[in-house]
TORDONU-660849 format. One record per atom (N, C-alpha, C, O): residue in three letters; x, y negated, z negated. Coordinates in pm, whole numbers, padded with zeros to 5 digits, always signed. Each point is the difference from the previous one (the first is absolute). Example, Ala and Ser with C-alpha at 12.3 -4.5 7.8 and 13.67 -1.06 7.14 Angstrom:
% TORDONU-660849
Ala+01319+00569-00780/Ala-00089-00119+00000/Ala+00090-00120+00000/Ala+00104+00002-00066/Ser-00139-00107+00138/Ser+00082-00119-00006/Ser-00077-00109-00073/Ser+00051-00111-00017/
//
This chain:
% TORDONU-660849
Unk-01460-03484-02392/Unk-00084+00063+00101/Unk-00134-00072+00005/Unk-00061-00024-00104/Unk+00014-00009+00223/Unk-00121-00079+00017/Unk-00094+00073+00094/Unk+00042+00045+00107/Unk-00171-00032-00145/Unk-00100+00053+00090/Unk-00062-00118+00075/Unk-00055-00091-00061/Unk+00066+00096+00194/Unk-00047-00111+00083/Unk-00144+00017+00045/Unk-00051-00080+00078/Unk-00014+00186-00125/Unk-00142+00025+00024/Unk-00035+00017+00146/Unk-00114-00022+00040/Unk+00212+00061+00041/Unk-00027+00032+00138/Unk-00009-00118+00093/Unk-00017+00018+00120/Unk+00028-00139-00173/Unk-00012-00118+00084/Unk+00136-00041+00053/Unk+00103+00043-00050/Unk-00103-00128+00154/Unk+00124-00058+00047/Unk+00060-00080-00115/Unk-00070-00077-00066/Unk+00198+00097+00042/Unk+00062-00066-00115/Unk+00129-00066+00036/Unk+00031-00016+00118/Unk+00044-00022-00217/Unk+00131-00059+00022/Unk+00099+00067-00092/Unk-00036+00050-00107/Unk+00161-00050+00149/Unk+00103+00061-00081/Unk-00004+00150+00009/Unk-00099+00059+00044/Unk+00209+00005-00086/Unk+00007+00145+00004/Unk+00024+00052-00139/Unk+00001-00076-00097/Unk+00018+00205+00088/Unk+00007+00064-00130/Unk+00110-00056-00088/Unk+00105-00042+00048/Unk-00131+00043-00176/Unk+00103-00030-00098/Unk+00006+00116-00097/Unk-00099+00071-00019/Unk+00212-00051-00040/Unk+00019+00118-00084/Unk-00083-00012-00127/Unk+00002-00103-00067/Unk-00074+00209+00037/Unk-00086-00001-00117/Unk+00080+00014-00128/Unk+00112+00051+00003/Unk-00167-00095-00117/Unk+00072+00009-00127/Unk+00020+00144-00045/Unk+00088+00027-00082/Unk-00168+00067+00135/Unk+00014+00140-00037/Unk+00082+00075+00103/Unk-00003+00123+00003/Unk+00077-00195+00081/Unk+00058+00060+00119/Unk+00129+00075-00020/Unk+00098-00031+00067/Unk-00093+00129-00155/Unk+00116+00088-00007/Unk+00004+00085+00126/Unk-00103+00054+00042/Unk+00220-00041+00017/Unk+00012+00075+00124/Unk-00012+00149-00027/Unk+00043+00048-00105/Unk-00101+00028+00202/Unk-00010+00144-00017/Unk+00136+00065+00000/Unk+00099-00059+00042/Unk-00094+00182-00091/Unk+00126+00074-00008/Unk+00071+00004+00134/Unk-00062+00030+00102/Unk+00190-00060-00103/Unk+00079+00006+00123/Unk+00006-00131+00076/Unk+00074-00010+00097/Unk-00151-00091-00139/Unk+00003-00130+00067/Unk+00071-00099-00091/Unk-00035-00013-00117/Unk+00135-00055+00170/Unk+00084-00084-00084/Unk-00002-00146+00043/Unk+00086-00078-00042/Unk-00181+00041+00125/Unk-00007-00137+00047/Unk-00144-00045+00002/Unk-00092+00081-00010/Unk+00073-00210+00022/Unk-00135-00053+00008/Unk-00058+00027+00138/Unk+00063-00033+00100/Unk-00184+00094-00091/Unk-00059+00026+00130/Unk-00015-00128+00080/Unk-00031-00105-00055/Unk+00053+00115+00186/Unk-00017-00114+00088/Unk+00119-00093+00005/Unk+00000-00093+00080/Unk+00103+00114-00163/Unk+00115-00090-00002/Unk+00119+00058+00076/Unk+00057-00068+00085/Unk-00020+00192-00113/Unk+00113+00062+00066/Unk-00041+00126+00075/Unk+00085+00086+00027/Unk-00212-00073+00006/Unk-00050+00119+00064/Unk+00015-00005+00151/Unk+00061-00091+00056/Unk-00119+00193+00010/Unk+00018+00014+00144/Unk-00066-00112+00080/Unk+00036-00022+00115/Unk-00131-00048-00174/Unk-00069-00107+00072/Unk+00066-00136-00015/Unk-00041-00096+00065/Unk+00142+00086-00150/Unk+00059-00130-00029/Unk+00051-00069+00126/Unk-00032-00116+00025/Unk+00110+00188+00054/Unk+00057-00061+00120/Unk-00109-00031+00102/Unk+00006-00101+00070/Unk-00106+00189-00062/Unk-00109-00023+00096/Unk-00078-00127-00035/Unk-00046-00071+00089/Unk+00030+00044-00218/Unk-00074-00118-00044/Unk+00085-00126+00000/Unk-00054-00111+00003/Unk+00186+00126-00006/Unk+00088-00116-00012/Unk-00020-00096+00116/Unk-00004+00040+00117/Unk-00008-00167-00151/Unk-00011-00104+00102/Unk-00138-00017+00058/Unk-00021-00087+00084/Unk-00075+00169-00126/Unk-00136-00014+00051/Unk-00077-00100-00085/Unk+00021-00010-00121/Unk-00109-00063+00185/Unk-00082-00095-00075/Unk-00100+00074-00088/Unk-00045-00052-00102/Unk+00011+00173+00142/Unk-00090+00084-00080/Unk+00085+00108-00065/Unk+00042+00095+00066/Unk-00016-00108-00193/Unk+00097+00087-00068/Unk-00069+00105-00086/Unk+00043+00027-00112/Unk-00150+00032+00164/Unk-00078+00096-00077/Unk-00054+00108+00092/Unk-00036-00028+00115/Unk+00029+00151-00165/Unk-00059+00112+00072/Unk-00122+00048-00077/Unk+00000+00006-00123/Unk-00105+00030+00197/Unk-00120+00057-00060/Unk+00004+00151+00014/Unk+00014+00052+00111/Unk-00025+00020-00223/Unk-00012+00145+00001/Unk-00147+00037-00009/Unk-00069-00043-00092/Unk+00022+00124+00187/Unk-00138+00047+00000/Unk-00002+00146-00042/Unk+00061+00084+00065/Unk-00130-00055-00174/Unk-00002+00136-00056/Unk-00145+00036-00028/Unk-00077-00085-00046/Unk+00038+00209+00072/Unk-00142+00033+00003/Unk-00061+00037-00135/Unk-00089-00070-00049/Unk+00137+00178-00010/Unk-00069+00061-00114/Unk+00060-00045-00133/Unk+00115-00043-00005/Unk-00194+00052-00103/Unk+00051-00046-00130/Unk+00131+00066-00043/Unk+00089-00069-00048/Unk-00074+00201+00064/Unk+00124+00065-00044/Unk+00118-00044+00087/Unk+00112-00015-00050/Unk-00135-00005+00178/Unk+00106-00052+00085/Unk+00040-00140-00046/Unk+00119-00033-00007/Unk-00219-00050-00024/Unk+00029-00137-00045/Unk+00079+00001-00130/Unk+00093-00079-00017/Unk-00131+00167-00075/Unk+00074+00010-00126/Unk+00147+00034+00025/Unk+00089-00054-00066/Unk-00065+00143+00161/Unk+00138+00037+00033/Unk+00076-00118+00059/Unk+00118-00019-00030/Unk-00185-00059+00112/Unk+00064-00117+00061/Unk+00035-00102-00108/Unk+00113-00050-00003/Unk-00207+00018-00084/Unk+00028-00097-00106/Unk+00112+00049-00091/Unk+00087-00078-00040/Unk-00088+00207+00007/Unk+00107+00055-00083/Unk+00135-00019+00067/Unk+00098-00038-00065/Unk-00092+00065+00194/Unk+00125-00017+00072/Unk+00048-00143+00004/Unk+00120-00027+00002/Unk-00215-00066+00001/Unk+00035-00142+00001/Unk+00034-00053-00139/Unk+00041-00115-00015/Unk-00060+00200-00087/Unk+00040-00038-00135/Unk-00103-00078-00076/Unk+00033-00073-00094/Unk-00161+00087+00132/Unk-00107-00070-00070/Unk-00114+00097-00028/Unk-00012+00103+00067/Unk-00070-00136-00165/Unk-00116+00083-00030/Unk-00112-00030+00099/Unk-00011-00111+00051/Unk-00071+00212-00024/Unk-00118-00022+00082/Unk-00093-00096-00073/Unk-00031+00022-00117/Unk-00014-00130+00182/Unk-00087-00096-00068/Unk-00127+00067-00053/Unk-00064+00076+00074/Unk+00026-00102-00198/Unk-00123+00058-00055/Unk-00121-00043+00083/Unk-00012-00116+00038/Unk-00076+00210-00010/Unk-00121-00033+00073/Unk+00022-00038+00145/Unk-00086-00065+00060/Unk+00199+00104-00004/Unk+00029-00035+00140/Unk-00109+00052+00092/Unk-00043+00115-00011/Unk-00002-00201+00100/Unk-00103+00038+00097/Unk+00060+00011+00139/Unk+00100-00065+00031/Unk-00162+00148+00051/Unk+00040+00005+00140/Unk-00014-00138+00063/Unk-00089-00078-00035/Unk+00179+00049+00128/Unk+00005-00124+00078/Unk+00060-00117-00078/Unk+00010-00110+00054/Unk+00030+00132-00180/Unk+00068-00107-00073/Unk+00148+00001+00034/Unk+00064+00105+00000/Unk-00009-00222+00030/Unk+00142-00014+00029/Unk+00073-00036-00129/Unk-00037-00094-00070/Unk+00141+00172+00039/Unk+00076-00020-00123/Unk+00141-00045+00035/Unk+00070+00068+00076/Unk-00028-00181-00131/Unk+00139-00045+00013/Unk+00082+00080-00100/Unk+00009-00037-00117/Unk+00050+00147+00163/Unk+00051+00102-00092/Unk+00145-00016-00036/Unk+00038+00027-00114/Unk+00046-00070+00207/Unk+00144-00008-00022/Unk+00056-00103+00096/Unk-00068-00039+00094/Unk+00191-00007-00115/Unk+00057-00099+00091/Unk-00003+00049+00144/Unk+00059+00103+00033/Unk-00127-00176+00052/Unk-00007+00034+00141/Unk-00099+00107+00036/Unk-00006+00043+00115/Unk-00074+00004-00211/Unk-00092+00111+00025/Unk-00138-00028-00059/Unk-00015-00017-00121/Unk-00086+00013+00208/Unk-00140+00003-00041/Unk-00055+00140+00027/Unk+00051+00071+00087/Unk-00153-00031-00161/Unk-00063+00131+00017/Unk-00150-00018+00011/Unk-00060-00076-00076/Unk-00002+00145+00172/Unk-00146+00007+00007/Unk-00041+00146-00003/Unk+00048+00081+00080/Unk-00136-00047-00174/Unk-00059+00134+00001/Unk-00122-00005+00090/Unk-00096-00073-00028/Unk+00099+00151+00135/Unk-00101-00016+00105/Unk-00123+00085-00022/Unk-00108-00037+00047/Unk+00121+00150-00116/Unk-00102+00103+00008/Unk+00036+00095+00113/Unk+00082-00032+00086/Unk-00144+00150-00087/Unk+00037+00106+00093/Unk-00073-00015+00133/Unk-00118-00033+00003/Unk+00189+00059+00105/Unk-00061+00005+00132/Unk+00022-00125+00083/Unk+00043-00104-00050/Unk-00073+00118+00180/Unk+00029-00107+00096/Unk-00079-00127-00027/Unk+00056-00109+00003/Unk-00186+00123-00030/Unk-00083-00119-00018/Unk+00044-00080-00122/Unk+00014-00122+00006/Unk+00008+00193-00118/Unk+00044-00069-00121/Unk+00135-00066+00020/Unk+00022-00114-00042/Unk+00070+00186+00108/Unk+00135-00055+00021/Unk-00003-00122+00090/Unk+00065-00100-00030/Unk-00140+00107+00139/Unk-00007-00113+00092/Unk-00064-00121-00068/Unk+00048-00112+00015/Unk-00155+00135-00090/Unk-00066-00112-00067/Unk+00089-00065-00104/Unk+00008-00123-00008/Unk+00059+00205-00072/Unk+00087-00054-00105/Unk+00115-00080+00057/Unk+00034-00106-00051/Unk+00028+00158+00157/Unk+00115-00069+00057/Unk-00045-00124+00077/Unk+00069-00102-00002/Unk-00181+00109+00071/Unk-00051-00119+00068/Unk-00030-00111-00100/Unk+00018-00118+00031/Unk-00063+00154-00148/Unk-00031-00099-00103/Unk+00125-00050-00071/Unk+00011-00119-00030/Unk+00085+00209+00003/Unk+00112-00035-00086/Unk+00128-00039+00069/Unk+00085-00065-00061/Unk-00068+00103+00188/Unk+00124-00032+00072/Unk-00002-00146+00043/Unk-00089-00042+00074/Unk+00186-00033-00121/Unk+00007-00144+00028/Unk+00120-00027+00089/Unk+00113+00004-00047/Unk-00135-00032+00176/Unk+00113-00026+00090/Unk+00086-00117-00043/Unk+00116-00011+00042/Unk-00170-00078-00125/Unk+00079-00113-00048/Unk+00091+00039-00115/Unk+00093-00074-00034/Unk-00118+00190-00027/Unk+00079+00043-00115/Unk+00075+00130+00024/Unk+00114+00016-00043/Unk-00178+00077+00111/Unk+00056+00134+00014/Unk+00079+00015+00129/Unk-00052-00021+00110/Unk+00179+00057-00125/Unk+00085+00025+00116/Unk-00029+00134+00064/Unk+00038+00024+00114/Unk-00104+00065-00187/Unk-00034+00131+00053/Unk-00091+00074-00094/Unk-00019-00040-00115/Unk-00038+00150+00164/Unk-00083+00087-00081/Unk+00046+00144+00024/Unk+00027+00039+00113/Unk-00019+00039-00222/Unk+00042+00139+00009/Unk-00106+00087-00067/Unk-00033-00020-00117/Unk-00020+00114+00192/Unk-00093+00098-00056/Unk+00082+00110-00066/Unk+00083+00063+00066/Unk-00104-00040-00194/Unk+00077+00099-00074/Unk-00094+00096-00071/Unk-00113-00036-00033/Unk+00160+00158+00011/Unk-00082+00099-00069/Unk+00051+00140+00027/Unk+00117+00020+00032/Unk-00207+00078-00046/Unk+00035+00139+00024/Unk-00063+00044+00132/Unk-00083-00070+00058/Unk+00125+00189-00011/Unk-00046+00050+00129/Unk+00010+00151+00003/Unk+00067+00062-00083/Unk-00137-00002+00181/Unk+00012+00143+00025/Unk+00089+00025+00120/Unk-00013-00066+00103/Unk+00105+00162-00116/Unk+00087+00034+00112/Unk-00075+00088+00099/Unk-00079+00086-00040/Unk+00102-00106+00169/Unk-00071+00071+00105/Unk+00082+00118+00053/Unk+00121+00003-00019/Unk-00185+00093+00084/Unk+00073+00115+00053/Unk+00113-00042+00094/Unk-00017-00088+00085/Unk+00131+00152-00101/Unk+00115-00031+00083/Unk+00084-00116-00048/Unk+00107-00026+00054/Unk-00156-00045-00156/Unk+00075-00114-00054/Unk+00114+00048-00088/Unk-00017+00097-00074/Unk+00132-00163+00080/Unk+00110+00036-00091/Unk-00020-00054-00141/Unk+00076+00036-00090/Unk-00176-00120+00069/Unk-00020-00064-00130/Unk-00061+00099-00099/Unk-00106+00056+00024/Unk+00176-00036-00135/Unk-00048+00090-00104/Unk-00053-00076-00120/Unk+00005-00123-00004/Unk-00055+00196-00093/Unk-00056-00062-00120/Unk+00105-00090-00066/Unk+00114+00042-00021/Unk-00154-00164-00010/Unk+00089-00095-00065/Unk+00084-00082+00095/Unk+00067-00094-00044/Unk-00068+00127+00173/Unk+00078-00078+00097/Unk-00067-00133+00031/Unk-00123-00011-00003/Unk+00204-00089+00033/Unk-00050-00132+00038/Unk-00001-00009+00152/Unk+00099+00031+00067/Unk-00213-00075-00012/Unk-00016-00015+00144/Unk-00027-00147+00032/Unk-00086-00063-00061/Unk+00161+00010+00156/Unk-00016-00138+00047/Unk-00059+00004+00139/Unk+00048+00074+00086/Unk-00152-00153-00062/Unk-00071+00004+00127/Unk+00069-00082+00108/Unk+00042-00113-00024/Unk-00031+00172+00144/Unk+00036-00076+00119/Unk-00123-00062+00063/Unk+00008-00103+00066/Unk-00123+00165-00088/Unk-00129-00052+00042/Unk-00105+00058-00093/Unk+00013+00113-00048/Unk-00118-00190+00024/Unk-00116+00049-00075/Unk-00110+00026+00102/Unk-00047-00093+00066/Unk+00005+00218-00053/Unk-00090+00041+00108/Unk-00138+00033-00055/Unk-00013+00079-00094/Unk-00090-00139+00153/Unk-00137+00041-00031/Unk-00019+00142+00052/Unk+00004+00023+00121/Unk-00025+00073-00212/Unk+00001+00140+00038/Unk-00132+00057+00043/Unk-00003+00103+00067/Unk-00109-00167-00104/Unk-00129+00060+00033/Unk-00105-00101+00043/Unk-00120+00023-00018/Unk+00164-00136+00074/Unk-00093-00096+00060/Unk-00024+00043+00144/Unk+00088-00014+00085/Unk-00207+00065-00057/Unk-00026+00045+00136/Unk-00116+00096+00006/Unk-00093-00008-00081/Unk+00098+00100+00177/Unk-00110+00091+00028/Unk+00053+00143+00010/Unk+00092+00028+00077/Unk-00152+00063-00155/Unk+00035+00141+00009/Unk-00091+00066+00102/Unk-00123-00002-00015/Unk+00181+00060+00119/Unk-00077+00064+00107/Unk+00041+00147+00013/Unk+00103+00040-00055/Unk-00182+00040+00127/Unk+00041+00139+00024/Unk+00134+00012+00070/Unk+00068+00102-00011/Unk-00029-00207+00083/Unk+00126+00003+00074/Unk+00115-00064-00077/Unk+00111-00010+00051/Unk-00138-00033-00174/Unk+00105-00062-00079/Unk-00038-00138-00048/Unk-00110-00049+00024/Unk+00203-00014-00092/Unk-00022-00131-00061/Unk+00028-00110+00101/Unk+00098+00005+00074/Unk-00186-00106-00072/Unk+00018-00116+00086/Unk+00008-00124-00089/Unk-00094-00029-00074/Unk+00205-00043+00081/Unk+00018-00118-00083/Unk-00083-00117+00046/Unk-00045-00006+00114/Unk+00024-00089-00205/Unk-00082-00118+00031/Unk+00055-00076+00121/Unk-00077-00041+00087/Unk+00208+00022-00082/Unk+00058-00075+00111/Unk-00027+00068+00133/Unk-00024-00066+00101/Unk+00029+00200-00100/Unk-00029+00074+00123/Unk-00144-00019+00044/Unk-00030+00010+00119/Unk-00058-00036-00212/Unk-00142-00021+00032/Unk-00029-00145+00036/Unk-00114-00034+00032/Unk+00216-00050-00037/Unk-00020-00141+00032/Unk-00033-00088-00118/Unk-00049-00111+00017/Unk+00077+00161-00137/Unk-00026-00077-00121/Unk+00131-00018-00077/Unk+00026+00076-00093/Unk+00057-00174+00130/Unk+00129-00018-00068/Unk-00018-00026-00149/Unk-00097-00064-00042/Unk+00191+00115-00036/Unk-00006-00016-00145/Unk+00057-00133-00046/Unk-00022-00041-00114/Unk+00095-00027+00200/Unk+00061-00129-00035/Unk+00090-00045+00111/Unk-00006+00052+00112/Unk+00089-00149-00140/Unk+00090-00054+00101/Unk+00125+00082+00015/Unk+00111-00054+00002/Unk-00127+00185+00008/Unk+00113+00092+00016/Unk-00048+00117+00085/Unk-00121+00023+00013/Unk+00215+00050+00044/Unk-00036+00109+00090/Unk-00040+00125-00078/Unk+00064+00035-00099/Unk-00169+00032+00144/Unk-00039+00127-00059/Unk-00039-00010-00146/Unk-00064-00096-00042/Unk+00105+00198-00035/Unk-00037+00009-00141/Unk+00113-00034-00094/Unk-00019-00003-00122/Unk+00138-00024+00176/Unk+00118-00025-00084/Unk+00019-00149-00024/Unk+00022-00077+00093/Unk-00032+00036-00219/Unk+00022-00140-00035/Unk+00150-00022-00015/Unk+00064+00067-00080/Unk-00006-00160+00156/Unk+00145-00022-00009/Unk+00038-00058-00136/Unk-00072-00081-00058/Unk+00187+00125+00008/Unk+00053-00049-00127/Unk+00128-00078+00025/Unk+00063+00014+00105/Unk-00026-00096-00202/Unk+00113-00091+00019/Unk+00133+00074-00010/Unk+00028+00067-00099/Unk+00054-00079+00204/Unk+00128+00072+00005/Unk+00098-00050-00105/Unk+00072+00079-00060/Unk-00069-00211+00036/Unk+00091-00055-00099/Unk-00034+00046-00141/Unk+00089+00033-00078/Unk-00217-00031+00046/Unk-00043+00048-00131/Unk+00031+00149-00014/Unk+00045+00045-00105/Unk-00070+00029+00211/Unk+00030+00144-00005/Unk+00149+00025-00022/Unk+00038+00091-00074/Unk+00046-00171+00137/Unk+00144+00016-00018/Unk+00040-00021-00146/Unk+00085+00071-00052/Unk-00147-00169-00013/Unk+00033-00026-00140/Unk-00049+00111-00091/Unk+00063+00031-00101/Unk-00177+00031+00136/Unk-00057+00105-00084/Unk+00063+00137+00024/Unk-00015+00090-00082/Unk+00086-00075+00192/Unk+00052+00131+00040/Unk+00085+00069-00107/Unk-00009+00122-00012/Unk+00091-00195-00066/Unk+00080+00070-00103/Unk-00084+00071-00106/Unk+00051+00086-00072/Unk-00178-00122+00062/Unk-00087+00062-00100/Unk-00056+00134+00046/Unk-00049+00077-00083/Unk+00055-00049+00213/Unk-00075+00112+00057/Unk+00090+00115+00041/Unk+00114-00020+00043/Unk-00167+00141-00058/Unk+00068+00120+00050/Unk-00038+00028+00145/Unk+00076+00064+00073/Unk-00194-00111-00031/Unk-00051+00027+00135/Unk-00064-00126+00056/Unk-00065-00076-00073/Unk+00083+00055+00201/Unk-00058-00115+00070/Unk-00079+00052+00119/Unk+00053+00074+00082/Unk-00180-00113-00072/Unk-00083+00046+00111/Unk-00141-00052-00014/Unk-00028-00085-00085/Unk-00061+00135+00168/Unk-00139-00044+00001/Unk-00072+00050-00125/Unk+00020+00114-00042/Unk-00105-00199-00016/Unk-00093+00041-00104/Unk-00141-00022+00053/Unk-00033-00110+00045/Unk-00050+00213-00051/Unk-00138-00010+00046/Unk-00090-00047-00113/Unk+00021+00031-00117/Unk-00123-00109+00154/Unk-00100-00047-00095/Unk-00133+00065+00036/Unk-00048-00014+00112/Unk-00011+00084-00208/Unk-00122+00076+00027/Unk-00109-00034-00102/Unk+00029-00045-00111/Unk-00153+00067+00152/Unk-00112-00007-00093/Unk-00030+00138-00058/Unk-00047+00011-00114/Unk+00073+00093+00192/Unk-00020+00138-00044/Unk+00135+00068-00009/Unk+00065+00023+00102/Unk-00021+00008-00223/Unk+00131+00064-00017/Unk-00004+00145+00049/Unk-00106+00061+00009/Unk+00223-00009+00023/Unk+00011+00129+00067/Unk+00001+00114-00101/Unk+00107+00045-00043/Unk-00225+00002+00006/Unk-00014+00111-00093/Unk-00025+00133+00069/Unk-00038+00098-00064/Unk+00060-00095+00196/Unk-00004+00124+00077/Unk+00122+00005+00090/Unk+00048-00104+00046/Unk+00002+00224-00021/Unk+00119+00014+00084/Unk-00020-00061+00138/Unk+00089-00068+00051/Unk-00206+00094+00010/Unk-00020-00050+00136/Unk+00000-00152+00005/Unk+00052-00059+00094/Unk-00110-00005-00196/Unk-00001-00146-00004/Unk+00141-00055-00016/Unk+00038-00096+00067/Unk+00040+00157-00155/Unk+00136-00048-00024/Unk+00086+00015+00125/Unk+00074-00092+00036/Unk-00083+00207+00030/Unk+00080+00022+00121/Unk-00044-00094+00112/Unk+00084-00052+00073/Unk-00214+00031-00059/Unk-00049-00087+00107/Unk+00043-00145-00024/Unk+00039-00069+00095/Unk-00046+00023-00219/Unk+00042-00137-00029/Unk+00148-00018+00028/Unk+00041-00100+00059/Unk+00040+00196-00101/Unk+00144-00008+00026/Unk+00029+00000+00149/Unk+00084-00076+00048/Unk-00154+00162+00026/Unk+00022+00007+00145/Unk-00042-00129+00069/Unk+00071-00051+00087/Unk-00187-00001-00126/Unk-00056-00116+00069/Unk+00076-00129-00030/Unk+00014-00085+00087/Unk+00036+00072-00208/Unk+00063-00127-00042/Unk+00151+00006-00009/Unk+00066-00104+00003/Unk-00010+00225-00014/Unk+00143+00011-00024/Unk+00042-00044-00139/Unk+00117-00029-00023/Unk-00213+00023-00070/Unk+00027-00054-00133/Unk+00071+00101-00089/Unk-00019+00121+00013/Unk+00101-00174-00103/Unk+00064+00080-00103/Unk-00092+00023-00119/Unk+00012+00101-00069/Unk-00103-00195+00045/Unk-00082+00003-00120/Unk-00131-00073+00026/Unk-00013-00075+00097/Unk-00083+00098-00186/Unk-00128-00069+00008/Unk-00030-00073-00130/Unk+00026+00051-00109/Unk-00082-00171+00123/Unk-00053-00078-00111/Unk-00136-00051+00039/Unk-00057+00044+00101/Unk+00002-00137-00179/Unk-00136-00045+00026/Unk-00013-00152+00015/Unk-00111-00050+00014/Unk+00223-00023-00016/Unk-00011-00147+00004/Unk+00097-00069+00094/Unk-00029-00112+00044/Unk+00142+00170-00011/Unk+00111-00073+00062/Unk-00034-00074+00127/Unk+00035-00117+00013/Unk-00103+00183+00082/Unk-00031-00066+00127/Unk-00097-00116-00020/Unk+00007-00100+00072/Unk-00098+00113-00169/Unk-00094-00109-00027/Unk+00073-00122-00056/Unk-00028-00113+00040/Unk+00122+00136-00131/Unk+00082-00109-00053/Unk+00080-00064+00112/Unk+00006-00123+00012/Unk+00057+00206+00071/Unk+00083-00052+00109/Unk-00081-00076+00103/Unk+00047-00099+00056/Unk-00171+00144-00030/Unk-00084-00068+00099/Unk-00036-00141-00047/Unk+00000-00094+00081/Unk-00029+00078-00209/Unk-00028-00133-00054/Unk+00124-00088+00011/Unk-00008-00115+00043/Unk+00122+00169-00083/Unk+00125-00076+00008/Unk+00031-00040+00144/Unk+00044-00112+00026/Unk-00067+00203+00067/Unk+00024-00030+00142/Unk-00088-00115+00046/Unk+00046-00088+00072/Unk-00171+00089-00113/Unk-00093-00108+00037/Unk+00045-00134-00059/Unk-00016-00104+00063/Unk+00071+00107-00184/Unk+00044-00122-00067/Unk+00145-00036+00031/Unk+00052-00099-00051/Unk+00012+00179+00137/Unk+00139-00023+00041/Unk+00096+00002-00119/Unk+00091-00082-00010/Unk-00113+00177-00079/Unk+00087+00020-00116/Unk+00068+00136+00015/Unk-00068+00099+00028/Unk+00199-00089-00046/Unk+00070+00128+00011/Unk-00056+00104-00098/Unk-00038-00033-00112/Unk+00033+00158+00158/Unk-00057+00106-00083/Unk+00088+00123+00002/Unk+00076+00023+00094/Unk-00087+00057-00200/Unk+00069+00128-00010/Unk-00085+00098-00078/Unk-00099-00037-00063/Unk+00138+00164+00067/Unk-00068+00104-00077/Unk+00105+00097-00055/Unk+00085+00050+00074/Unk-00093-00026-00204/Unk+00099+00083-00070/Unk-00075+00091-00096/Unk-00073-00047-00087/Unk+00091+00179+00102/Unk-00077+00094-00082/Unk+00088+00114-00051/Unk+00102+00034+00058/Unk-00147+00023-00170/Unk+00065+00118-00059/Unk-00092+00120+00021/Unk-00121-00009-00024/Unk+00177+00121+00067/Unk-00079+00120+00025/Unk-00044+00063-00132/Unk+00082+00036-00084/Unk-00214-00024+00068/Unk-00058+00060-00121/Unk-00055+00139+00024/Unk-00022+00076-00095/Unk-00001-00040+00222/Unk-00067+00127+00028/Unk+00022+00044+00144/Unk+00036-00080+00087/Unk-00057+00208-00065/Unk-00008+00051+00136/Unk-00143-00014+00049/Unk-00092-00024-00079/Unk+00072+00040+00209/Unk-00134-00003+00058/Unk-00034+00139+00054/Unk+00080+00093-00011/Unk-00198-00081+00069/Unk-00047+00130+00045/Unk-00099+00059-00098/Unk-00050-00071-00088/Unk+00022+00200+00101/Unk-00103+00064-00081/Unk+00017-00035-00147/Unk+00107+00018-00059/Unk-00215-00067+00001/Unk+00006-00057-00135/Unk+00053+00101-00102/Unk+00075-00036-00091/Unk-00114+00161+00107/Unk+00040+00100-00097/Unk+00148+00034+00000/Unk+00050+00057-00097/Unk+00020-00091+00204/Unk+00143+00031+00008/Unk+00087-00125-00005/Unk+00122+00009+00014/Unk-00182-00124-00034/Unk+00079-00123-00012/Unk+00087+00004-00125/Unk-00035+00062-00100/Unk+00148-00128+00108/Unk+00089-00018-00115/Unk-00001-00146-00040/Unk+00007-00089+00086/Unk-00017+00063-00215/Unk-00011-00136-00051/Unk+00104-00026-00110/Unk+00034+00089-00078/Unk+00015-00212+00075/Unk+00076-00051-00114/Unk-00027-00150-00008/Unk+00088-00083+00026/Unk-00211+00050-00064/Unk-00039-00141-00006/Unk+00080-00074-00106/Unk+00044-00113+00022/Unk-00026+00176-00138/Unk+00076-00066-00106/Unk+00142-00032+00042/Unk+00050-00109-00025/Unk+00015+00205+00091/Unk+00136-00023+00047/Unk+00006-00108+00105/Unk+00094-00080+00003/Unk-00194+00077+00085/Unk-00003-00102+00105/Unk-00019-00139-00059/Unk+00061-00096+00046/Unk-00147+00085-00147/Unk-00022-00130-00063/Unk+00125-00047-00074/Unk+00033-00119+00001/Unk+00037+00212-00065/Unk+00126-00037-00066/Unk+00101-00049+00102/Unk+00071-00098-00023/Unk-00064+00166+00135/Unk+00092-00042+00106/Unk-00041-00136+00055/Unk+00086-00084+00028/Unk-00216+00062-00013/Unk-00047-00130+00048/Unk+00045-00111-00094/Unk+00042-00106+00046/Unk-00050+00129-00176/Unk+00047-00100-00097/Unk+00148-00031+00020/Unk+00040-00117+00000/Unk+00040+00221+00019/Unk+00143-00023+00017/Unk+00029-00077+00129/Unk+00088-00086+00003/Unk-00162+00117+00100/Unk+00018-00072+00127/Unk-00039-00146-00015/Unk+00071-00089+00050/Unk-00182+00062-00117/Unk-00043-00138-00019/Unk+00101-00078-00083/Unk+00015-00121+00018/Unk+00055+00188-00108/Unk+00103-00065-00079/Unk+00118-00047+00081/Unk+00079-00081-00047/Unk-00065+00132+00169/Unk+00112-00040+00086/Unk-00036-00111+00097/Unk+00085-00046+00076/Unk-00211+00002-00078/Unk-00037-00108+00091/Unk+00065-00132-00039/Unk-00022-00101+00066/
//
């Protein structure tokens, strides 16, 4: 395992000497996993995983069969396993966009996948511990709140990027390869303010049609879109949204599930 210090590098992950696979995984990550066929024949035979928080990153490294590098800093790119690099971005859109803009190398990375945990939104079929795969990563709160409702940036004449509205398109081929990992496929919203009130959660679900909310996916996808690199978003439900006092959480279970999912890449 090699820490590339966040700079453009060469080569992809190699299996670490401490790389015992997690329970239930019987193969080397990146060799016989769901991404093998997608990467086959490409000149860039590596995927970058973008993960936000330290505990999420620990779960990802565990799933890949390697220890979290001591003293790992945000924005450092780690060659973690065959065909898999990892960057810990830090939490939120700005941190995620900066880390991926710095660490995503179009000459090396065939794609980037934002991975982590998420909150399920009202009306979503996704329950605690379920895996959700994004059809689009949508900026959920970029715009203007008015007495008459929310107005998105694009509606005000300020496009968010080279795509329509607030939904950043994701790569269909990559999504097809990741689909066996997920229980639900649909929109994931990216927010700066998480939905700790019922009205916020219902409004976000209504406005975006999202199954779940996270804090980084659309920012990661927007950078990838600008660099013409395929992108995806894959999350495990850790909590419900709505009034904070009535939310249900299982962060530990979600992180364990995230590890198992990463072991199948």
